[in-house]
ZAMARGU-4260 file (C-alpha; in steps of 0.2 Angstrom, whole numbers, plus 5000, padded with zeros to 4 digits):
<rodrens>
0) 6103/5582/4932 | 6116/5587/4946 | 6109/5595/4962 | 6115/5603/4977 | 6111/5589/4987
5) 6125/5579/4977 | 6137/5594/4974 | 6149/5589/4988 | 6150/5572/4980 | 6153/5578/4964
10) 6167/5590/4970 | 6177/5577/4979 | 6178/5566/4963 | 6188/5566/4946 | 6176/5555/4934
15) 6189/5553/4922 | 6200/5543/4934 | 6187/5534/4944 | 6173/5522/4938 | 6160/5528/4953
20) 6144/5535/4947 | 6143/5553/4944 | 6131/5561/4957 | 6114/5564/4950 | 6097/5566/4958
25) 6087/5550/4953 | 6071/5556/4944 | 6061/5538/4946 | 6052/5536/4962 | 6057/5519/4970
30) 6043/5506/4974 | 6053/5501/4990 | 6068/5512/5000 | 6084/5503/4996 | 6099/5502/5008
35) 6116/5497/5005 | 6132/5493/5016 | 6149/5495/5006 | 6164/5489/5015 | 6177/5500/5011
40) 6195/5499/5014 | 6201/5519/5010 | 6213/5528/5023 | 6205/5516/5036 | 6194/5501/5034
45) 6175/5504/5037 | 6158/5500/5032 | 6147/5514/5022 | 6129/5513/5027 | 6117/5521/5015
50) 6099/5523/5016 | 6089/5530/5000 | 6080/5545/5003 | 6072/5558/4992 | 6083/5553/4976
55) 6099/5550/4985 | 6106/5540/4998 | 6111/5546/5015 | 6127/5540/5021 | 6137/5536/5036
60) 6155/5529/5037 | 6155/5515/5052 | 6173/5509/5056 | 6169/5494/5066 | 6154/5488/5055
65) 6137/5485/5060 | 6132/5472/5075 | 6116/5462/5079 | 6120/5465/5098 | 6109/5478/5105
70) 6123/5484/5118 | 6136/5487/5104 | 6134/5506/5098 | 6145/5508/5084 | 6151/5525/5078
75) 6144/5530/5062 | 6151/5547/5054 | 6139/5556/5043 | 6147/5559/5026 | 6140/5567/5010
80) 6124/5561/5001 | 6127/5549/4988 | 6118/5545/4971 | 6107/5530/4972 | 6116/5522/4957
85) 6131/5520/4970 | 6122/5506/4979 | 6128/5495/4965 | 6145/5501/4965 | 6160/5488/4969
90) 6178/5488/4962 | 6192/5498/4966 | 6195/5516/4967 | 6211/5521/4959 | 6225/5529/4968
95) 6226/5547/4972 | 6208/5548/4970 | 6196/5552/4985 | 6192/5538/4994 | 6205/5526/4986
100) 6203/5508/4988 | 6193/5492/4986 | 6173/5494/4988 | 6163/5479/4991 | 6143/5478/4992
105) 6142/5468/5008 | 6124/5469/5010 | 6109/5478/5001 | 6090/5476/5002 | 6076/5488/5007
110) 6073/5498/5022 | 6057/5506/5031 | 6055/5521/5041 | 6046/5519/5057 | 6045/5537/5060
115) 6029/5548/5057 | 6039/5561/5047 | 6056/5555/5042 | 6063/5571/5037 | 6059/5579/5054
120) 6065/5563/5062 | 6083/5566/5052 | 6084/5584/5056 | 6081/5580/5075 | 6096/5567/5076
125) 6087/5552/5078 | 6078/5539/5065 | 6071/5522/5069 | 6069/5511/5054 | 6068/5492/5048
130) 6079/5484/5037 | 6077/5469/5026 | 6094/5464/5019 | 6104/5448/5015 | 6112/5450/5031
135) 6106/5464/5041 | 6086/5464/5047 | 6076/5469/5060 | 6074/5487/5068 | 6089/5500/5071
140) 6092/5516/5077 | 6104/5529/5070 | 6106/5543/5083 | 6117/5560/5083 | 6129/5561/5096
145) 6129/5577/5105 | 6145/5591/5104 | 6148/5584/5086 | 6167/5588/5081 | 6174/5599/5067
150) 6163/5599/5053 | 6159/5580/5056 | 6142/5573/5064 | 6146/5558/5072 | 6131/5546/5075
155) 6128/5530/5084 | 6122/5514/5074 | 6112/5504/5086 | 6102/5487/5085 | 6085/5487/5093
160) 6081/5473/5103 | 6069/5461/5092 | 6068/5444/5085 | 6085/5447/5073 | 6095/5454/5089
165) 6107/5443/5099 | 6116/5445/5116 | 6132/5436/5112 | 6136/5440/5095 | 6153/5431/5089
170) 6168/5442/5087 | 6170/5435/5070 | 6152/5439/5063 | 6160/5451/5049 | 6174/5440/5045
175) 6162/5427/5041 | 6151/5437/5031 | 6165/5444/5021 | 6158/5441/5003 | 6148/5452/4991
180) 6130/5449/4990 | 6130/5453/4970 | 6144/5445/4965 | 6149/5432/4979 | 6168/5438/4979
185) 6178/5440/4994 | 6183/5457/4999 | 6202/5452/4996 | 6196/5445/4977 | 6190/5464/4975
190) 6206/5472/4981 | 6217/5461/4970 | 6205/5466/4953 | 6196/5450/4952 | 6179/5454/4945
195) 6172/5435/4938 | 6165/5423/4951 | 6171/5407/4954 | 6157/5397/4945 | 6154/5410/4930
200) 6135/5409/4936 | 6124/5423/4936 | 6117/5420/4952 | 6121/5426/4968 | 6116/5421/4987
205) 6105/5437/4987 | 6096/5431/4971 | 6093/5413/4975 | 6088/5417/4992 | 6074/5430/4984
210) 6069/5417/4971 | 6066/5401/4985 | 6062/5410/5000 | 6048/5398/5006 | 6047/5380/5011
215) 6033/5368/5006 | 6023/5361/5022 | 6015/5345/5025 | 5996/5342/5030 | 5995/5332/5046
220) 5983/5316/5043 | 5976/5302/5054 | 5985/5288/5043 | 5995/5288/5029 | 5991/5288/5010
225) 5988/5272/4998 | 5994/5269/4982 | 6010/5268/4971 | 6012/5286/4968 | 6017/5289/4986
230) 6035/5288/4991 | 6038/5289/5012 | 6052/5297/5022 | 6057/5298/5041 | 6050/5313/5049
235) 6066/5321/5057 | 6066/5329/5074 | 6076/5345/5070 | 6076/5361/5061 | 6069/5363/5045
240) 6082/5373/5033 | 6084/5381/5016 | 6102/5381/5011 | 6108/5391/4997 | 6126/5388/4990
245) 6134/5399/4977 | 6151/5403/4971 | 6158/5395/4986 | 6147/5404/4999 | 6133/5396/5010
250) 6117/5403/5018 | 6107/5393/5028 | 6090/5399/5032 | 6075/5393/5044 | 6058/5390/5037
255) 6054/5408/5041 | 6069/5415/5032 | 6080/5418/5046 | 6099/5418/5042 | 6105/5405/5054
260) 6121/5400/5046 | 6131/5403/5061 | 6120/5393/5071 | 6124/5378/5061 | 6144/5380/5060
265) 6147/5362/5056 | 6136/5362/5041 | 6142/5378/5035 | 6160/5373/5035 | 6156/5358/5027
270) 6145/5366/5012 | 6161/5379/5011 | 6172/5365/5005 | 6161/5360/4991 | 6165/5363/4972
275) 6148/5357/4965 | 6142/5372/4957 | 6127/5383/4965 | 6111/5375/4972 | 6096/5377/4983
280) 6092/5362/4994 | 6078/5358/5006 | 6081/5349/5022 | 6082/5346/5042 | 6097/5350/5053
285) 6097/5338/5067 | 6107/5328/5081 | 6106/5310/5082 | 6107/5300/5099 | 6116/5284/5102
290) 6101/5274/5095 | 6102/5282/5080 | 6086/5293/5084 | 6086/5311/5080 | 6085/5322/5096
295) 6078/5339/5097 | 6085/5345/5115 | 6102/5339/5109 | 6101/5349/5094 | 6095/5365/5105
300) 6111/5363/5114 | 6122/5361/5099 | 6117/5378/5090 | 6132/5389/5087 | 6144/5374/5094
305) 6157/5371/5082 | 6162/5354/5091 | 6144/5349/5093 | 6140/5333/5081 | 6127/5342/5071
310) 6121/5333/5054 | 6108/5337/5040 | 6097/5325/5030 | 6092/5333/5013 | 6076/5327/5005
315) 6071/5341/4990 | 6080/5351/4976 | 6075/5367/4972 | 6087/5374/4960 | 6105/5367/4952
320) 6117/5378/4941 | 6102/5390/4936 | 6090/5376/4932 | 6073/5378/4941 | 6068/5361/4948
325) 6054/5367/4958 | 6040/5365/4946 | 6046/5347/4941 | 6038/5333/4948 | 6046/5326/4964
330) 6051/5309/4957 | 6061/5320/4944 | 6068/5332/4959 | 6072/5316/4969 | 6082/5310/4954
335) 6092/5324/4952 | 6095/5327/4972 | 6102/5309/4972 | 6115/5314/4957 | 6119/5330/4967
340) 6124/5320/4981 | 6135/5308/4972 | 6146/5323/4973 | 6145/5328/4990 | 6155/5319/5005
345) 6143/5309/5017 | 6147/5318/5036 | 6139/5328/5041 | 6129/5331/5025 | 6117/5316/5019
350) 6103/5313/5007 | 6087/5307/5015 | 6081/5288/5014 | 6065/5286/5003 | 6054/5270/5007
355) 6041/5264/4994 | 6026/5252/4998 | 6010/5254/5008 | 6012/5268/5020 | 6003/5258/5035
360) 6018/5247/5035 | 6030/5262/5035 | 6021/5270/5050 | 6021/5254/5061 | 6039/5251/5059
365) 6044/5270/5061 | 6033/5269/5078 | 6042/5252/5082 | 6058/5260/5082 | 6053/5276/5091
370) 6054/5288/5077 | 6041/5304/5077 | 6033/5297/5061 | 6032/5298/5043 | 6031/5311/5028
375) 6024/5304/5013 | 6026/5313/4996 | 6017/5310/4980 | 6029/5306/4964 | 6019/5317/4953
380) 6018/5334/4963 | 6028/5350/4961 | 6035/5359/4974 | 6022/5372/4982 | 6027/5385/4995
385) 6012/5382/5007 | 6005/5368/5017 | 6002/5356/5003 | 5990/5342/5000 | 6004/5333/4991
390) 6015/5331/5006 | 6005/5323/5020 | 6012/5318/5037 | 6008/5305/5050 | 6014/5305/5069
395) 6017/5291/5080 | 6015/5301/5095 | 6006/5318/5100 | 6019/5333/5097 | 6018/5350/5093
400) 6023/5369/5096 | 6015/5379/5109 | 6016/5397/5114 | 6023/5400/5132 | 6010/5411/5141
405) 6015/5410/5159 | 6026/5401/5171 | 6025/5393/5188 | 6041/5394/5198 | 6049/5380/5205
410) 6049/5374/5222 | 6065/5364/5221 | 6075/5376/5213 | 6077/5395/5216 | 6074/5406/5201
415) 6069/5390/5189 | 6054/5385/5181 | 6043/5373/5188 | 6029/5372/5175 | 6023/5383/5160
420) 6006/5388/5154 | 6003/5384/5135 | 5993/5392/5122 | 5988/5393/5103 | 5979/5403/5091
425) 5962/5400/5083 | 5954/5412/5072 | 5966/5425/5079 | 5962/5422/5097 | 5974/5415/5110
430) 5967/5400/5117 | 5972/5389/5132 | 5980/5373/5131 | 5984/5368/5148 | 6001/5365/5157
435) 6019/5356/5155 | 6029/5352/5170 | 6042/5339/5167 | 6055/5338/5154 | 6066/5352/5160
440) 6085/5350/5163 | 6091/5360/5177 | 6100/5372/5167 | 6085/5374/5154 | 6073/5378/5168
445) 6085/5392/5175 | 6087/5398/5157 | 6069/5399/5153 | 6065/5408/5169 | 6077/5422/5165
450) 6071/5423/5147 | 6053/5424/5154 | 6056/5436/5168 | 6061/5449/5155 | 6043/5449/5146
455) 6032/5448/5162 | 6015/5455/5161 | 6002/5459/5174 | 5986/5452/5166 | 5982/5435/5160
460) 5987/5435/5141 | 5970/5425/5136 | 5955/5436/5132 | 5943/5425/5143 | 5947/5417/5161
465) 5954/5400/5160 | 5948/5383/5169 | 5965/5381/5179 | 5973/5383/5194 | 5984/5400/5191
470) 5991/5400/5209 | 6009/5408/5210 | 6008/5411/5190 | 6019/5423/5183 | 6011/5429/5165
475) 6021/5434/5152 | 6019/5440/5134 | 6014/5428/5122 | 6030/5428/5112 | 6041/5413/5115
480) 6037/5396/5109 | 6043/5378/5115 | 6039/5361/5108 | 6030/5349/5119 | 6025/5329/5118
485) 6009/5324/5125 | 5998/5309/5127 | 5982/5315/5120 | 5970/5332/5121 | 5957/5331/5135
490) 5939/5335/5133 | 5942/5353/5138 | 5956/5355/5126 | 5971/5354/5136 | 5985/5343/5134
495) 5988/5327/5145 | 6004/5320/5151 | 6014/5333/5143 | 6033/5333/5141 | 6043/5348/5138
500) 6055/5346/5122 | 6065/5362/5120 | 6063/5381/5114 | 6058/5383/5097 | 6064/5399/5089
505) 6061/5396/5069 | 6042/5401/5069 | 6031/5414/5075 | 6018/5415/5087 | 6005/5418/5076
510) 6008/5403/5065 | 6005/5391/5081 | 5988/5383/5080 | 5981/5367/5088 | 5986/5352/5075
515) 5972/5340/5071 | 5974/5327/5060 | 5963/5327/5044 | 5955/5311/5037 | 5968/5305/5025
520) 5956/5300/5010 | 5951/5321/5008 | 5970/5324/5006 | 5975/5309/4996 | 5962/5311/4981
525) 5965/5331/4979 | 5968/5336/4961 | 5977/5351/4956 | 5967/5367/4952 | 5968/5365/4933
530) 5960/5347/4934 | 5943/5346/4926 | 5938/5328/4927 | 5921/5324/4933 | 5920/5317/4952
535) 5908/5308/4962 | 5897/5317/4975 | 5907/5316/4992 | 5897/5311/5009 | 5906/5322/5019
540) 5911/5340/5016 | 5930/5345/5012 | 5937/5358/5023 | 5948/5372/5018 | 5957/5381/5031
545) 5946/5372/5043 | 5929/5379/5036 | 5918/5364/5029 | 5913/5368/5011 | 5895/5362/5007
550) 5891/5359/4988 | 5910/5360/4985 | 5908/5352/4966 | 5895/5366/4962 | 5901/5376/4946
555) 5900/5394/4950 | 5908/5397/4934 | 5901/5386/4921 | 5912/5393/4907 | 5928/5392/4916
560) 5923/5375/4924 | 5927/5382/4942 | 5918/5375/4957 | 5915/5382/4974 | 5929/5372/4981
565) 5942/5378/4969 | 5937/5395/4973 | 5940/5392/4992 | 5957/5385/4988 | 5963/5398/4976
570) 5959/5411/4989 | 5968/5398/5003 | 5983/5397/4992 | 5985/5417/4990 | 5981/5420/5009
575) 5999/5429/5012 | 5994/5440/4997 | 5976/5443/5001 | 5976/5445/5019 | 5989/5459/5023
580) 5979/5470/5013 | 5960/5466/5015 | 5961/5464/5035 | 5953/5476/5047 | 5945/5486/5032
585) 5926/5488/5030 | 5920/5477/5016 | 5906/5474/5004 | 5905/5458/4997 | 5896/5451/4981
590) 5887/5434/4983 | 5882/5423/4970 | 5876/5407/4980 | 5872/5397/4964 | 5885/5404/4952
595) 5886/5419/4942 | 5872/5412/4930 | 5859/5415/4944 | 5856/5430/4955 | 5870/5440/4963
600) 5868/5454/4976 | 5880/5465/4986 | 5881/5464/5006 | 5890/5475/5017 | 5882/5471/5035
605) 5884/5455/5044 | 5870/5442/5042 | 5863/5430/5053 | 5872/5413/5053 | 5889/5420/5051
610) 5902/5415/5063 | 5915/5424/5072 | 5927/5423/5058 | 5917/5437/5051 | 5916/5454/5062
615) 5904/5467/5064 | 5908/5485/5068 | 5897/5500/5069 | 5903/5515/5060 | 5896/5532/5062
620) 5898/5547/5048 | 5890/5564/5050 | 5873/5560/5055 | 5871/5543/5052 | 5878/5526/5057
625) 5878/5508/5050 | 5884/5491/5053 | 5900/5484/5040 | 5908/5469/5040 | 5926/5464/5040
630) 5940/5451/5042 | 5955/5447/5051 | 5961/5430/5044 | 5959/5419/5031 | 5946/5409/5039
635) 5934/5423/5037 | 5937/5424/5019 | 5934/5405/5015 | 5917/5407/5025 | 5914/5421/5015
640) 5917/5409/4999 | 5907/5396/5009 | 5892/5408/5009 | 5893/5410/4990 | 5904/5426/4990
645) 5914/5428/4974 | 5920/5445/4975 | 5926/5456/4989 | 5927/5476/4990 | 5937/5484/5004
650) 5937/5501/5009 | 5950/5512/5009 | 5952/5514/5027 | 5955/5502/5041 | 5943/5500/5057
655) 5953/5507/5068 | 5951/5525/5061 | 5937/5523/5048 | 5938/5543/5045 | 5956/5543/5038
660) 5959/5534/5021 | 5976/5526/5021 | 5976/5525/5001 | 5969/5535/4987 | 5962/5525/4970
665) 5960/5531/4953 | 5950/5519/4943 | 5950/5522/4925 | 5935/5515/4917 | 5934/5517/4897
670) 5919/5521/4888 | 5912/5511/4873 | 5928/5509/4857 | 5941/5515/4870 | 5957/5504/4865
675) 5967/5497/4878 | 5981/5505/4874 | 5973/5521/4878 | 5968/5515/4895 | 5988/5509/4898
680) 5993/5529/4892 | 5982/5536/4904 | 5988/5524/4919 | 6005/5533/4914 | 5999/5549/4913
685) 5992/5549/4930 | 6009/5539/4938 | 6020/5553/4930 | 6008/5566/4938 | 6009/5559/4954
690) 6029/5559/4952 | 6030/5576/4950 | 6021/5577/4967 | 6034/5566/4974 | 6019/5551/4976
695) 6023/5533/4973 | 6009/5524/4965 | 6004/5506/4961 | 5997/5497/4946 | 5982/5484/4947
700) 5972/5475/4934 | 5954/5475/4940 | 5948/5459/4931 | 5936/5470/4922 | 5938/5483/4908
705) 5949/5495/4917 | 5965/5498/4928 | 5966/5506/4944 | 5982/5516/4951 | 5983/5516/4970
710) 5993/5529/4981 | 5997/5524/4999 | 5995/5540/5011 | 5998/5541/5029 | 5981/5542/5040
715) 5980/5561/5042 | 5968/5567/5029 | 5949/5565/5031 | 5937/5559/5017 | 5931/5576/5010
720) 5950/5582/5008 | 5955/5565/5000 | 5941/5566/4987 | 5944/5583/4984 | 5962/5582/4980
725) 5957/5566/4968 | 5943/5576/4960 | 5954/5591/4956 | 5968/5581/4951 | 5955/5573/4938
730) 5949/5589/4933 | 5966/5595/4929 | 5969/5580/4917 | 5952/5583/4909 | 5957/5601/4906
735) 5973/5596/4898 | 5966/5583/4888 | 5947/5586/4886 | 5946/5574/4871 | 5953/5559/4881
740) 5948/5561/4899 | 5931/5564/4908 | 5923/5565/4925 | 5906/5563/4921 | 5899/5548/4927
745) 5886/5546/4913 | 5890/5532/4902 | 5880/5540/4888 | 5892/5554/4889 | 5907/5543/4890
750) 5910/5538/4873 | 5926/5538/4866 | 5934/5544/4883 | 5941/5536/4899 | 5930/5541/4915
755) 5942/5546/4929 | 5932/5539/4944 | 5939/5549/4958 | 5924/5545/4968 | 5932/5528/4974
760) 5939/5539/4987 | 5923/5544/4995 | 5915/5539/5013 | 5909/5521/5010 | 5917/5518/4993
765) 5926/5502/4988 | 5938/5495/4978 | 5939/5477/4971 | 5951/5467/4983 | 5969/5460/4977
770) 5966/5443/4970 | 5949/5445/4969 | 5941/5432/4958 | 5926/5444/4948 | 5910/5437/4945
775) 5911/5436/4925 | 5913/5423/4912 | 5931/5416/4912 | 5933/5420/4932 | 5946/5434/4929
780) 5956/5439/4943 | 5962/5457/4948 | 5980/5455/4949 | 5992/5469/4956 | 6008/5473/4944
785) 6024/5479/4943 | 6024/5495/4932 | 6037/5488/4920 | 6023/5475/4917 | 6012/5487/4909
790) 6019/5488/4891 | 6015/5471/4888 | 5998/5470/4897 | 5985/5465/4884 | 5968/5467/4894
795) 5964/5471/4911 | 5955/5454/4913 | 5968/5443/4905 | 5973/5434/4922 | 5965/5417/4925
800) 5965/5408/4942 | 5978/5397/4934 | 5988/5411/4928 | 5990/5420/4946 | 5995/5401/4953
805) 6008/5399/4939 | 6015/5417/4942 | 6015/5412/4961 | 6025/5396/4960 | 6037/5406/4947
810) 6038/5421/4961 | 6032/5433/4949 | 6018/5441/4960 | 6022/5459/4964 | 6022/5463/4982
815) 6019/5479/4989 | 6034/5489/4997 | 6032/5499/5013 | 6029/5517/5006 | 6028/5531/5019
820) 6022/5546/5010 | 6009/5560/5014 | 5998/5574/5006 | 6007/5589/5010 | 6000/5607/5012
825) 6011/5610/4997 | 6004/5595/4987 | 5986/5599/4992 | 5987/5617/4987 | 5993/5612/4969
830) 5976/5606/4966 | 5965/5617/4976 | 5952/5619/4963
</rodrens>
C-alpha cells in the first residue's frame, strides 16, 4: 500500500497517462540490495542514480553521469524516493507528464553499504558503499554539500580509489556504454519508441555475463599427456578474456570478471560490426611480433590504444544464440566454434589452431619456435569453471606472476626502478621469491617507480625476515603484480636469472602461488566424480590442493561408492562457496577415519600431527577457556579430509571476536511422523515473522531431516542476548501454534511436533557447514537454497555430491548477498519474554 515515503512520488504523476509504476513500499525483503542507474532525457539529460533501502529507492539526479576517475566529483541532486519496481522501468514518459522523455536502464546490479549504521550515515550526509553492476563496480561515496539550495539537496557522487578506478578515464566513456543492460537497446532507439532488440533474443549482456562469469583454468604438468583423446593448442602470451556479444553490443571481461572492453578498442570495434546472433567465447588478447610470437610487453603498451595492432585468438564457445555449450564435450564445442567463425572475418579475430598427435612432439616443436608452451585439452571433457584436470599446460620456460613487495631504486636513472623484490602466497602466508633486476625499459622503470611510491610502507611485508640484501630497499604494500621469466628455482626458494616481462592487472595478489608442475600421469588419468569403476592401487598418493591424500580409494561411503579422494576433490571444487563462510570460525569436526561404517567421533581441538594449515586458538568464556580449531584456506579443509573428517560444524562467530555472533540460526528438527511439508511451512512461518521485524533470512537443507533458517546480524550482541532473543522468538511460535511446535529437547515429547532448536545460538554451539557432506548413507550434502526453491523441495537430504556439482555447472547455486542488519532495541523489546 502507498506510504508517506512515496507520497511525493505519487503526487507528481498521473498514472492514467504514464506507464511508470505506482509508488508502493515493497513488502518483500530483498535478498540483496539493488541499485539502478537510468539515463533520462527530461528537461535536461541526466542519469538517475538509485539505491534500494527500506522498501524504496533513494534517488539522485546526476547531470554529467558517473565517472570512474576519483578526481571527478559529480553533482548529484537528491530527488524524491522511488518505488523498487521502478528499477526495471524503461520507455518514454509522455509529454506534459512529470519527467517527460525517454528513460533507459543504463546499469543495474547490487550494492552493499560499508557504513556501520546506514540510516545514520544518510542523515549525516555521507555514505560509503560498494557497487556490483554491469558497468559500475567498486567503492563509491555520496556526500551532501554544505549550504544546500532552495528545497534541494546537492550531493557529490565520487569514485573511491581502488582496483576499479582509473586516473585517465576517456571522455567518451558514457558514449561507449550508451545501451540498456536489460534490453540491449541504444538510448536513441528507446527515444524513438523501439522496444524490440535486434536479434529478438531474450538474452542481454547482463544475463550472459552473470551466466558465464568464470573461466576454465589449466593444471601445470611436467610433460604433455598421451593418447588420442587429447588435442593441443599453442599457449598464448597475453590477457585471457571472455567476450559477451548480444544485440550488437560487446563486453570483454578479464579472467577475474573486470570489464576491460575499452582496453581492447580494436577487438571491441571488430565485434560491434558483426551480425551473427548472441554468443560467449573464451580466448586470449595478444600482440604478435615480427616473428609471429605473442609478446606480452607489447600488449601492455597497446592497452587502450585504438591504433595498436591487437589481435585475439579464441579457443572455446560457451553459448551461441541461447544454446548452452558449456556442458558439451570439448570436441563438440570446438566444432560449433569453427561454425561460428565461418561467419566472422579474420583480422583481428581469429580461431586458435588445434594440433592432434603425440604431445611430446608438439611441445618440442613449440619450444623450437620460441613459444611459451602448449595447452592440452581432453576431447570428452565439459567446460568447468575452475582449475581443471581436463586442461593441462606444459611450458617451455619457467614463467609466472609474482607480487611486487619492494623496490631498489636505479643507480643509473633518477626516480626509476632498478630491481624488484618478489613474493607469492603459500597457505595464506606471503613468501619471499627473490629479485628481478632486468627486463625494464626506461619508461617502464619510471612508471613502476611512480606507481610503487604511492603504496610505500615502513615495514617488511613478509611475516619473517628474508635471506637477501635489503640495502636501499623501499618496501611497498603487496598489491601490484608482475610477470617474470626465470631460469629455475634455487634450493632456497628464489628465482634465478629472472627477467621482468610486464605488469599484470587481471589477477589478484591472493591468487598468486608458486607454480610447480605436477606429474602428468596423475592428471591424465583423473575421472569425473560420477565414475565408479574399479581402479588399481596407486604407488604414490594423489594431491588435492597440494595436500597428499593417503588411501585415496577407500570407500568412506560404501553405499554411495564415494571415495576419500572424491570427497577431497568435491570440497576443492566447492572451495569458492565454502571458504568464505567457514574461514576464521571456530569449528568442530566429525571424523570417520575408515568411513561411515566404522567408528566416528567429534573433535574440536587441534591434535598432534596437524600442520599449520589447521590453526588453533584459545577462547576464554566466563570462568573457563578451551582450545579450538579453525581454518583460513582450502588447504586446511583438504587436510581435514586427509585426517578422516567428513562433516564440519562452525560456530556463529569469527575468531577475532568470539563473544559477538554474526548470525542466528533456527534449526527445525521434526519429531516422528512429521511430514516434510509441515517443516517447509514452519520455515515460511519463521521467514514471515522475521520479515515483520525487518530481518532478512536464508534457507538451508541440512542434509539430515530438518531445515535451517539463518539470519545474518551485525556483531553487536553477546551470546546471552542472542540466545534469549531466539528462545523468546521460538516460545512465541509455540504459544501461537502449540500443536505444531515445541522447544522441549526431549525426543520422547517431540512426537508429531517440530522442535525449534534455538540452542544453536549458545556459546560453543555449532551448525553444519554449507556444502558439508553428511556422514550418512548416500552421502547427502547440506545445501543453501533460494527461498523460491522451497516449494519444490522434497526432502532435506535430497542433494548428493553429483547433484551439487551439476547445480554448480548450471550456475544454480545460491550465493549469499551482503546483508547489513542488526537486532535493534525495538526488535529485542518485542521478544522480551
